[in-house]
mmCIF file as gemmi writes it, N, C-alpha and C atoms, coordinates in Angstrom:
data_model
loop_
_atom_site.group_PDB
_atom_site.id
_atom_site.type_symbol
_atom_site.label_atom_id
_atom_site.label_alt_id
_atom_site.label_comp_id
_atom_site.label_asym_id
_atom_site.label_entity_id
_atom_site.label_seq_id
_atom_site.pdbx_PDB_ins_code
_atom_site.Cartn_x
_atom_site.Cartn_y
_atom_site.Cartn_z
_atom_site.occupancy
_atom_site.B_iso_or_equiv
_atom_site.pdbx_formal_charge
_atom_site.auth_seq_id
_atom_site.auth_asym_id
_atom_site.pdbx_PDB_model_num
ATOM 1 N N . MET Axp A 1 ? -20.507 -41.595 20.997 1 0 ? 1 A 1
ATOM 2 C CA . MET Axp A 1 ? -19.316 -40.953 20.501 1 0 ? 1 A 1
ATOM 3 C C . MET Axp A 1 ? -19.656 -39.686 19.716 1 0 ? 1 A 1
ATOM 4 N N . VAL Axp A 2 ? -20.702 -39.807 18.871 1 0 ? 2 A 1
ATOM 5 C CA . VAL Axp A 2 ? -21.079 -38.644 18.075 1 0 ? 2 A 1
ATOM 6 C C . VAL Axp A 2 ? -21.572 -37.528 18.978 1 0 ? 2 A 1
ATOM 7 N N . GLY Axp A 3 ? -22.392 -37.858 19.966 1 0 ? 3 A 1
ATOM 8 C CA . GLY Axp A 3 ? -22.911 -36.848 20.882 1 0 ? 3 A 1
ATOM 9 C C . GLY Axp A 3 ? -21.809 -36.173 21.667 1 0 ? 3 A 1
ATOM 10 N N . GLY Axp A 4 ? -20.79 -36.939 22.053 1 0 ? 4 A 1
ATOM 11 C CA . GLY Axp A 4 ? -19.654 -36.369 22.775 1 0 ? 4 A 1
ATOM 12 C C . GLY Axp A 4 ? -18.892 -35.381 21.923 1 0 ? 4 A 1
ATOM 13 N N . GLY Axp A 5 ? -18.725 -35.718 20.638 1 0 ? 5 A 1
ATOM 14 C CA . GLY Axp A 5 ? -18.045 -34.806 19.718 1 0 ? 5 A 1
ATOM 15 C C . GLY Axp A 5 ? -18.824 -33.524 19.521 1 0 ? 5 A 1
ATOM 16 N N . MET Axp A 6 ? -20.145 -33.636 19.473 1 0 ? 6 A 1
ATOM 17 C CA . MET Axp A 6 ? -20.987 -32.445 19.319 1 0 ? 6 A 1
ATOM 18 C C . MET Axp A 6 ? -20.897 -31.567 20.558 1 0 ? 6 A 1
ATOM 19 N N . ASN Axp A 7 ? -20.875 -32.195 21.723 1 0 ? 7 A 1
ATOM 20 C CA . ASN Axp A 7 ? -20.757 -31.409 22.953 1 0 ? 7 A 1
ATOM 21 C C . ASN Axp A 7 ? -19.414 -30.686 23 1 0 ? 7 A 1
ATOM 22 N N . GLU Axp A 8 ? -18.366 -31.366 22.561 1 0 ? 8 A 1
ATOM 23 C CA . GLU Axp A 8 ? -17.043 -30.739 22.54 1 0 ? 8 A 1
ATOM 24 C C . GLU Axp A 8 ? -17.033 -29.558 21.571 1 0 ? 8 A 1
ATOM 25 N N . LEU Axp A 9 ? -17.635 -29.746 20.395 1 0 ? 9 A 1
ATOM 26 C CA . LEU Axp A 9 ? -17.72 -28.66 19.417 1 0 ? 9 A 1
ATOM 27 C C . LEU Axp A 9 ? -18.528 -27.496 19.975 1 0 ? 9 A 1
ATOM 28 N N . LYS Axp A 10 ? -19.647 -27.805 20.629 1 0 ? 10 A 1
ATOM 29 C CA . LYS Axp A 10 ? -20.479 -26.754 21.221 1 0 ? 10 A 1
ATOM 30 C C . LYS Axp A 10 ? -19.691 -25.996 22.281 1 0 ? 10 A 1
ATOM 31 N N . ASP Axp A 11 ? -18.929 -26.724 23.096 1 0 ? 11 A 1
ATOM 32 C CA . ASP Axp A 11 ? -18.109 -26.073 24.119 1 0 ? 11 A 1
ATOM 33 C C . ASP Axp A 11 ? -17.065 -25.161 23.483 1 0 ? 11 A 1
ATOM 34 N N . ARG Axp A 12 ? -16.459 -25.613 22.386 1 0 ? 12 A 1
ATOM 35 C CA . ARG Axp A 12 ? -15.45 -24.789 21.71 1 0 ? 12 A 1
ATOM 36 C C . ARG Axp A 12 ? -16.08 -23.527 21.131 1 0 ? 12 A 1
ATOM 37 N N . VAL Axp A 13 ? -17.246 -23.683 20.506 1 0 ? 13 A 1
ATOM 38 C CA . VAL Axp A 13 ? -17.934 -22.521 19.939 1 0 ? 13 A 1
ATOM 39 C C . VAL Axp A 13 ? -18.328 -21.558 21.049 1 0 ? 13 A 1
ATOM 40 N N . THR Axp A 14 ? -18.843 -22.092 22.15 1 0 ? 14 A 1
ATOM 41 C CA . THR Axp A 14 ? -19.215 -21.244 23.282 1 0 ? 14 A 1
ATOM 42 C C . THR Axp A 14 ? -18.002 -20.495 23.807 1 0 ? 14 A 1
ATOM 43 N N . HIS Axp A 15 ? -16.87 -21.186 23.891 1 0 ? 15 A 1
ATOM 44 C CA . HIS Axp A 15 ? -15.645 -20.543 24.364 1 0 ? 15 A 1
ATOM 45 C C . HIS Axp A 15 ? -15.229 -19.416 23.414 1 0 ? 15 A 1
ATOM 46 N N . MET Axp A 16 ? -15.314 -19.658 22.106 1 0 ? 16 A 1
ATOM 47 C CA . MET Axp A 16 ? -14.974 -18.614 21.137 1 0 ? 16 A 1
ATOM 48 C C . MET Axp A 16 ? -15.93 -17.429 21.249 1 0 ? 16 A 1
ATOM 49 N N . GLU Axp A 17 ? -17.221 -17.716 21.449 1 0 ? 17 A 1
ATOM 50 C CA . GLU Axp A 17 ? -18.186 -16.628 21.6 1 0 ? 17 A 1
ATOM 51 C C . GLU Axp A 17 ? -17.884 -15.806 22.843 1 0 ? 17 A 1
ATOM 52 N N . GLU Axp A 18 ? -17.401 -16.451 23.895 1 0 ? 18 A 1
ATOM 53 C CA . GLU Axp A 18 ? -17.039 -15.717 25.106 1 0 ? 18 A 1
ATOM 54 C C . GLU Axp A 18 ? -15.863 -14.79 24.838 1 0 ? 18 A 1
ATOM 55 N N . ILE Axp A 19 ? -14.957 -15.217 23.967 1 0 ? 19 A 1
ATOM 56 C CA . ILE Axp A 19 ? -13.776 -14.414 23.662 1 0 ? 19 A 1
ATOM 57 C C . ILE Axp A 19 ? -14.106 -13.272 22.705 1 0 ? 19 A 1
ATOM 58 N N . VAL Axp A 20 ? -14.764 -13.596 21.59 1 0 ? 20 A 1
ATOM 59 C CA . VAL Axp A 20 ? -14.984 -12.586 20.545 1 0 ? 20 A 1
ATOM 60 C C . VAL Axp A 20 ? -16.392 -12.034 20.508 1 0 ? 20 A 1
ATOM 61 N N . GLY Axp A 21 ? -17.288 -12.591 21.295 1 0 ? 21 A 1
ATOM 62 C CA . GLY Axp A 21 ? -18.671 -12.129 21.302 1 0 ? 21 A 1
ATOM 63 C C . GLY Axp A 21 ? -19.532 -12.958 20.376 1 0 ? 21 A 1
ATOM 64 N N . THR Axp A 22 ? -20.813 -12.803 20.539 1 0 ? 22 A 1
ATOM 65 C CA . THR Axp A 22 ? -21.753 -13.548 19.709 1 0 ? 22 A 1
ATOM 66 C C . THR Axp A 22 ? -21.939 -12.825 18.382 1 0 ? 22 A 1
ATOM 67 N N . PRO Axp A 23 ? -22.415 -13.526 17.368 1 0 ? 23 A 1
ATOM 68 C CA . PRO Axp A 23 ? -22.638 -12.871 16.072 1 0 ? 23 A 1
ATOM 69 C C . PRO Axp A 23 ? -23.559 -11.664 16.213 1 0 ? 23 A 1
ATOM 70 N N . GLN Axp A 24 ? -23.374 -10.687 15.335 1 0 ? 24 A 1
ATOM 71 C CA . GLN Axp A 24 ? -24.122 -9.436 15.419 1 0 ? 24 A 1
ATOM 72 C C . GLN Axp A 24 ? -25.588 -9.604 15.079 1 0 ? 24 A 1
ATOM 73 N N . SER Axp A 25 ? -25.933 -10.627 14.326 1 0 ? 25 A 1
ATOM 74 C CA . SER Axp A 25 ? -27.324 -10.803 13.938 1 0 ? 25 A 1
ATOM 75 C C . SER Axp A 25 ? -27.69 -12.276 14.022 1 0 ? 25 A 1
ATOM 76 N N . GLY Axp A 26 ? -28.968 -12.55 13.941 1 0 ? 26 A 1
ATOM 77 C CA . GLY Axp A 26 ? -29.441 -13.911 14.062 1 0 ? 26 A 1
ATOM 78 C C . GLY Axp A 26 ? -29.32 -14.717 12.787 1 0 ? 26 A 1
ATOM 79 N N . ASP Axp A 27 ? -28.925 -14.085 11.697 1 0 ? 27 A 1
ATOM 80 C CA . ASP Axp A 27 ? -28.843 -14.841 10.451 1 0 ? 27 A 1
ATOM 81 C C . ASP Axp A 27 ? -27.562 -15.657 10.4 1 0 ? 27 A 1
ATOM 82 N N . ALA Axp A 28 ? -27.269 -16.211 9.257 1 0 ? 28 A 1
ATOM 83 C CA . ALA Axp A 28 ? -26.18 -17.175 9.137 1 0 ? 28 A 1
ATOM 84 C C . ALA Axp A 28 ? -24.822 -16.519 8.905 1 0 ? 28 A 1
ATOM 85 N N . ASN Axp A 29 ? -24.646 -15.267 9.292 1 0 ? 29 A 1
ATOM 86 C CA . ASN Axp A 29 ? -23.34 -14.624 9.137 1 0 ? 29 A 1
ATOM 87 C C . ASN Axp A 29 ? -22.309 -15.363 9.956 1 0 ? 29 A 1
ATOM 88 N N . SER Axp A 30 ? -21.257 -15.747 9.302 1 0 ? 30 A 1
ATOM 89 C CA . SER Axp A 30 ? -20.192 -16.414 10.033 1 0 ? 30 A 1
ATOM 90 C C . SER Axp A 30 ? -19.283 -15.361 10.653 1 0 ? 30 A 1
ATOM 91 N N . LEU Axp A 31 ? -18.504 -15.79 11.601 1 0 ? 31 A 1
ATOM 92 C CA . LEU Axp A 31 ? -17.559 -14.888 12.247 1 0 ? 31 A 1
ATOM 93 C C . LEU Axp A 31 ? -16.56 -14.363 11.221 1 0 ? 31 A 1
ATOM 94 N N . VAL Axp A 32 ? -16.17 -15.219 10.287 1 0 ? 32 A 1
ATOM 95 C CA . VAL Axp A 32 ? -15.229 -14.803 9.249 1 0 ? 32 A 1
ATOM 96 C C . VAL Axp A 32 ? -15.825 -13.683 8.402 1 0 ? 32 A 1
ATOM 97 N N . ALA Axp A 33 ? -17.089 -13.815 8.022 1 0 ? 33 A 1
ATOM 98 C CA . ALA Axp A 33 ? -17.74 -12.778 7.215 1 0 ? 33 A 1
ATOM 99 C C . ALA Axp A 33 ? -17.815 -11.468 7.987 1 0 ? 33 A 1
ATOM 100 N N . GLN Axp A 34 ? -18.11 -11.546 9.279 1 0 ? 34 A 1
ATOM 101 C CA . GLN Axp A 34 ? -18.178 -10.332 10.088 1 0 ? 34 A 1
ATOM 102 C C . GLN Axp A 34 ? -16.817 -9.668 10.193 1 0 ? 34 A 1
ATOM 103 N N . VAL Axp A 35 ? -15.771 -10.473 10.358 1 0 ? 35 A 1
ATOM 104 C CA . VAL Axp A 35 ? -14.422 -9.917 10.446 1 0 ? 35 A 1
ATOM 105 C C . VAL Axp A 35 ? -14.04 -9.258 9.127 1 0 ? 35 A 1
ATOM 106 N N . GLU Axp A 36 ? -14.404 -9.88 8.011 1 0 ? 36 A 1
ATOM 107 C CA . GLU Axp A 36 ? -14.113 -9.28 6.708 1 0 ? 36 A 1
ATOM 108 C C . GLU Axp A 36 ? -14.823 -7.94 6.55 1 0 ? 36 A 1
ATOM 109 N N . LEU Axp A 37 ? -16.075 -7.855 6.977 1 0 ? 37 A 1
ATOM 110 C CA . LEU Axp A 37 ? -16.805 -6.585 6.899 1 0 ? 37 A 1
ATOM 111 C C . LEU Axp A 37 ? -16.169 -5.53 7.795 1 0 ? 37 A 1
ATOM 112 N N . GLN Axp A 38 ? -15.756 -5.938 8.983 1 0 ? 38 A 1
ATOM 113 C CA . GLN Axp A 38 ? -15.118 -4.988 9.888 1 0 ? 38 A 1
ATOM 114 C C . GLN Axp A 38 ? -13.783 -4.524 9.336 1 0 ? 38 A 1
ATOM 115 N N . GLU Axp A 39 ? -13.065 -5.43 8.665 1 0 ? 39 A 1
ATOM 116 C CA . GLU Axp A 39 ? -11.799 -5.039 8.051 1 0 ? 39 A 1
ATOM 117 C C . GLU Axp A 39 ? -12.032 -3.979 6.98 1 0 ? 39 A 1
ATOM 118 N N . ILE Axp A 40 ? -13.08 -4.145 6.185 1 0 ? 40 A 1
ATOM 119 C CA . ILE Axp A 40 ? -13.416 -3.16 5.155 1 0 ? 40 A 1
ATOM 120 C C . ILE Axp A 40 ? -13.739 -1.817 5.809 1 0 ? 40 A 1
ATOM 121 N N . GLU Axp A 41 ? -14.512 -1.844 6.896 1 0 ? 41 A 1
ATOM 122 C CA . GLU Axp A 41 ? -14.849 -0.607 7.605 1 0 ? 41 A 1
ATOM 123 C C . GLU Axp A 41 ? -13.599 0.051 8.173 1 0 ? 41 A 1
ATOM 124 N N . ILE Axp A 42 ? -12.712 -0.753 8.744 1 0 ? 42 A 1
ATOM 125 C CA . ILE Axp A 42 ? -11.483 -0.212 9.329 1 0 ? 42 A 1
ATOM 126 C C . ILE Axp A 42 ? -10.623 0.428 8.252 1 0 ? 42 A 1
ATOM 127 N N . ARG Axp A 43 ? -10.508 -0.231 7.112 1 0 ? 43 A 1
ATOM 128 C CA . ARG Axp A 43 ? -9.716 0.343 6.018 1 0 ? 43 A 1
ATOM 129 C C . ARG Axp A 43 ? -10.32 1.663 5.542 1 0 ? 43 A 1
ATOM 130 N N . GLY Axp A 44 ? -11.644 1.751 5.518 1 0 ? 44 A 1
ATOM 131 C CA . GLY Axp A 44 ? -12.3 2.999 5.147 1 0 ? 44 A 1
ATOM 132 C C . GLY Axp A 44 ? -11.998 4.11 6.136 1 0 ? 44 A 1
ATOM 133 N N . VAL Axp A 45 ? -12.062 3.786 7.412 1 0 ? 45 A 1
ATOM 134 C CA . VAL Axp A 45 ? -11.761 4.774 8.452 1 0 ? 45 A 1
ATOM 135 C C . VAL Axp A 45 ? -10.295 5.181 8.381 1 0 ? 45 A 1
ATOM 136 N N . GLN Axp A 46 ? -9.412 4.211 8.118 1 0 ? 46 A 1
ATOM 137 C CA . GLN Axp A 46 ? -7.993 4.541 7.98 1 0 ? 46 A 1
ATOM 138 C C . GLN Axp A 46 ? -7.778 5.522 6.832 1 0 ? 46 A 1
ATOM 139 N N . GLY Axp A 47 ? -8.469 5.295 5.719 1 0 ? 47 A 1
ATOM 140 C CA . GLY Axp A 47 ? -8.355 6.204 4.578 1 0 ? 47 A 1
ATOM 141 C C . GLY Axp A 47 ? -8.845 7.597 4.919 1 0 ? 47 A 1
ATOM 142 N N . GLU Axp A 48 ? -9.97 7.66 5.62 1 0 ? 48 A 1
ATOM 143 C CA . GLU Axp A 48 ? -10.501 8.964 6.028 1 0 ? 48 A 1
ATOM 144 C C . GLU Axp A 48 ? -9.544 9.665 6.98 1 0 ? 48 A 1
ATOM 145 N N . LEU Axp A 49 ? -8.954 8.922 7.899 1 0 ? 49 A 1
ATOM 146 C CA . LEU Axp A 49 ? -7.998 9.508 8.838 1 0 ? 49 A 1
ATOM 147 C C . LEU Axp A 49 ? -6.764 10.009 8.098 1 0 ? 49 A 1
ATOM 148 N N . ARG Axp A 50 ? -6.274 9.218 7.158 1 0 ? 50 A 1
ATOM 149 C CA . ARG Axp A 50 ? -5.119 9.618 6.358 1 0 ? 50 A 1
ATOM 150 C C . ARG Axp A 50 ? -5.417 10.913 5.605 1 0 ? 50 A 1
ATOM 151 N N . ASP Axp A 51 ? -6.614 10.998 5.006 1 0 ? 51 A 1
ATOM 152 C CA . ASP Axp A 51 ? -7.01 12.211 4.282 1 0 ? 51 A 1
ATOM 153 C C . ASP Axp A 51 ? -7.097 13.405 5.223 1 0 ? 51 A 1
ATOM 154 N N . PHE Axp A 52 ? -7.662 13.191 6.409 1 0 ? 52 A 1
ATOM 155 C CA . PHE Axp A 52 ? -7.778 14.269 7.39 1 0 ? 52 A 1
ATOM 156 C C . PHE Axp A 52 ? -6.4 14.774 7.795 1 0 ? 52 A 1
ATOM 157 N N . ILE Axp A 53 ? -5.488 13.852 8.071 1 0 ? 53 A 1
ATOM 158 C CA . ILE Axp A 53 ? -4.142 14.247 8.493 1 0 ? 53 A 1
ATOM 159 C C . ILE Axp A 53 ? -3.442 15.012 7.375 1 0 ? 53 A 1
ATOM 160 N N . ARG Axp A 54 ? -3.598 14.551 6.133 1 0 ? 54 A 1
ATOM 161 C CA . ARG Axp A 54 ? -2.986 15.24 4.994 1 0 ? 54 A 1
ATOM 162 C C . ARG Axp A 54 ? -3.552 16.651 4.857 1 0 ? 54 A 1
ATOM 163 N N . ASP Axp A 55 ? -4.882 16.775 4.917 1 0 ? 55 A 1
ATOM 164 C CA . ASP Axp A 55 ? -5.514 18.087 4.799 1 0 ? 55 A 1
ATOM 165 C C . ASP Axp A 55 ? -5.094 19.008 5.938 1 0 ? 55 A 1
ATOM 166 N N . TYR Axp A 56 ? -5.026 18.458 7.145 1 0 ? 56 A 1
ATOM 167 C CA . TYR Axp A 56 ? -4.62 19.243 8.307 1 0 ? 56 A 1
ATOM 168 C C . TYR Axp A 56 ? -3.182 19.733 8.137 1 0 ? 56 A 1
ATOM 169 N N . ALA Axp A 57 ? -2.307 18.856 7.671 1 0 ? 57 A 1
ATOM 170 C CA . ALA Axp A 57 ? -0.911 19.246 7.461 1 0 ? 57 A 1
ATOM 171 C C . ALA Axp A 57 ? -0.816 20.347 6.411 1 0 ? 57 A 1
ATOM 172 N N . GLU Axp A 58 ? -1.611 20.24 5.348 1 0 ? 58 A 1
ATOM 173 C CA . GLU Axp A 58 ? -1.614 21.281 4.317 1 0 ? 58 A 1
ATOM 174 C C . GLU Axp A 58 ? -2.081 22.61 4.891 1 0 ? 58 A 1
ATOM 175 N N . GLN Axp A 59 ? -3.118 22.581 5.706 1 0 ? 59 A 1
ATOM 176 C CA . GLN Axp A 59 ? -3.623 23.81 6.326 1 0 ? 59 A 1
ATOM 177 C C . GLN Axp A 59 ? -2.581 24.412 7.262 1 0 ? 59 A 1
ATOM 178 N N . MET Axp A 60 ? -1.9 23.579 8.019 1 0 ? 60 A 1
ATOM 179 C CA . MET Axp A 60 ? -0.875 24.079 8.939 1 0 ? 60 A 1
ATOM 180 C C . MET Axp A 60 ? 0.299 24.678 8.17 1 0 ? 60 A 1
ATOM 181 N N . ASN Axp A 61 ? 0.671 24.05 7.067 1 0 ? 61 A 1
ATOM 182 C CA . ASN Axp A 61 ? 1.755 24.603 6.245 1 0 ? 61 A 1
ATOM 183 C C . ASN Axp A 61 ? 1.358 25.948 5.652 1 0 ? 61 A 1
ATOM 184 N N . ALA Axp A 62 ? 0.111 26.069 5.202 1 0 ? 62 A 1
ATOM 185 C CA . ALA Axp A 62 ? -0.369 27.344 4.667 1 0 ? 62 A 1
ATOM 186 C C . ALA Axp A 62 ? -0.39 28.406 5.765 1 0 ? 62 A 1
ATOM 187 N N . LEU Axp A 63 ? -0.839 28.032 6.944 1 0 ? 63 A 1
ATOM 188 C CA . LEU Axp A 63 ? -0.864 28.966 8.068 1 0 ? 63 A 1
ATOM 189 C C . LEU Axp A 63 ? 0.551 29.393 8.446 1 0 ? 63 A 1
ATOM 190 N N . ARG Axp A 64 ? 1.472 28.447 8.442 1 0 ? 64 A 1
ATOM 191 C CA . ARG Axp A 64 ? 2.867 28.759 8.76 1 0 ? 64 A 1
ATOM 192 C C . ARG Axp A 64 ? 3.434 29.74 7.735 1 0 ? 64 A 1
ATOM 193 N N . ALA Axp A 65 ? 3.118 29.535 6.467 1 0 ? 65 A 1
ATOM 194 C CA . ALA Axp A 65 ? 3.606 30.436 5.418 1 0 ? 65 A 1
ATOM 195 C C . ALA Axp A 65 ? 3.033 31.837 5.611 1 0 ? 65 A 1
ATOM 196 N N . GLU Axp A 66 ? 1.74 31.926 5.911 1 0 ? 66 A 1
ATOM 197 C CA . GLU Axp A 66 ? 1.116 33.231 6.158 1 0 ? 66 A 1
ATOM 198 C C . GLU Axp A 66 ? 1.743 33.906 7.373 1 0 ? 66 A 1
ATOM 199 N N . LEU Axp A 67 ? 2.009 33.133 8.389 1 0 ? 67 A 1
ATOM 200 C CA . LEU Axp A 67 ? 2.614 33.683 9.602 1 0 ? 67 A 1
ATOM 201 C C . LEU Axp A 67 ? 4.013 34.218 9.311 1 0 ? 67 A 1
ATOM 202 N N . MET Axp A 68 ? 4.779 33.502 8.517 1 0 ? 68 A 1
ATOM 203 C CA . MET Axp A 68 ? 6.125 33.955 8.183 1 0 ? 68 A 1
ATOM 204 C C . MET Axp A 68 ? 6.081 35.252 7.377 1 0 ? 68 A 1
ATOM 205 N N . VAL Axp A 69 ? 5.102 35.372 6.479 1 0 ? 69 A 1
ATOM 206 C CA . VAL Axp A 69 ? 4.942 36.615 5.716 1 0 ? 69 A 1
ATOM 207 C C . VAL Axp A 69 ? 4.623 37.756 6.677 1 0 ? 69 A 1
ATOM 208 N N . SER Axp A 70 ? 3.739 37.508 7.626 1 0 ? 70 A 1
ATOM 209 C CA . SER Axp A 70 ? 3.38 38.547 8.606 1 0 ? 70 A 1
ATOM 210 C C . SER Axp A 70 ? 4.576 38.921 9.464 1 0 ? 70 A 1
ATOM 211 N N . VAL Axp A 71 ? 5.346 37.949 9.882 1 0 ? 71 A 1
ATOM 212 C CA . VAL Axp A 71 ? 6.54 38.224 10.696 1 0 ? 71 A 1
ATOM 213 C C . VAL Axp A 71 ? 7.529 39.062 9.891 1 0 ? 71 A 1
ATOM 214 N N . ASP Axp A 72 ? 7.716 38.716 8.63 1 0 ? 72 A 1
ATOM 215 C CA . ASP Axp A 72 ? 8.631 39.487 7.784 1 0 ? 72 A 1
ATOM 216 C C . ASP Axp A 72 ? 8.155 40.928 7.631 1 0 ? 72 A 1
ATOM 217 N N . LYS Axp A 73 ? 6.852 41.139 7.46 1 0 ? 73 A 1
ATOM 218 C CA . LYS Axp A 73 ? 6.311 42.495 7.325 1 0 ? 73 A 1
ATOM 219 C C . LYS Axp A 73 ? 6.528 43.293 8.605 1 0 ? 73 A 1
ATOM 220 N N . VAL Axp A 74 ? 6.299 42.655 9.747 1 0 ? 74 A 1
ATOM 221 C CA . VAL Axp A 74 ? 6.514 43.34 11.03 1 0 ? 74 A 1
ATOM 222 C C . VAL Axp A 74 ? 7.991 43.669 11.196 1 0 ? 74 A 1
ATOM 223 N N . ALA Axp A 75 ? 8.855 42.735 10.844 1 0 ? 75 A 1
ATOM 224 C CA . ALA Axp A 75 ? 10.298 42.972 10.967 1 0 ? 75 A 1
ATOM 225 C C . ALA Axp A 75 ? 10.735 44.124 10.07 1 0 ? 75 A 1
ATOM 226 N N . GLU Axp A 76 ? 10.186 44.209 8.865 1 0 ? 76 A 1
ATOM 227 C CA . GLU Axp A 76 ? 10.525 45.305 7.951 1 0 ? 76 A 1
ATOM 228 C C . GLU Axp A 76 ? 10.034 46.646 8.489 1 0 ? 76 A 1
ATOM 229 N N . SER Axp A 77 ? 8.843 46.646 9.085 1 0 ? 77 A 1
ATOM 230 C CA . SER Axp A 77 ? 8.305 47.915 9.584 1 0 ? 77 A 1
ATOM 231 C C . SER Axp A 77 ? 9.042 48.377 10.836 1 0 ? 77 A 1
ATOM 232 N N . VAL Axp A 78 ? 9.583 47.458 11.597 1 0 ? 78 A 1
ATOM 233 C CA . VAL Axp A 78 ? 10.327 47.821 12.805 1 0 ? 78 A 1
ATOM 234 C C . VAL Axp A 78 ? 11.724 48.303 12.434 1 0 ? 78 A 1
ATOM 235 N N . ALA Axp A 79 ? 12.283 47.733 11.384 1 0 ? 79 A 1
ATOM 236 C CA . ALA Axp A 79 ? 13.664 48.062 11.007 1 0 ? 79 A 1
ATOM 237 C C . ALA Axp A 79 ? 13.814 49.428 10.43 1 0 ? 79 A 1
């Protein structure tokens, strides 16, 4: 009975490894620990992306303002 339960557990673990992949290293890192680390990395990348988008939007707004000033100057010189 005990051996059957172990085989069932091994089959379940093997099935999970087929779905999510094997652990990244040979040490005792659990899948939960790896997911937590990946979540931290993802949150860091999200923050960097958010900062990039904010900076890009600021640059585009500054460029738009400069362009409007140039358009106004051209319009004044044509008028």
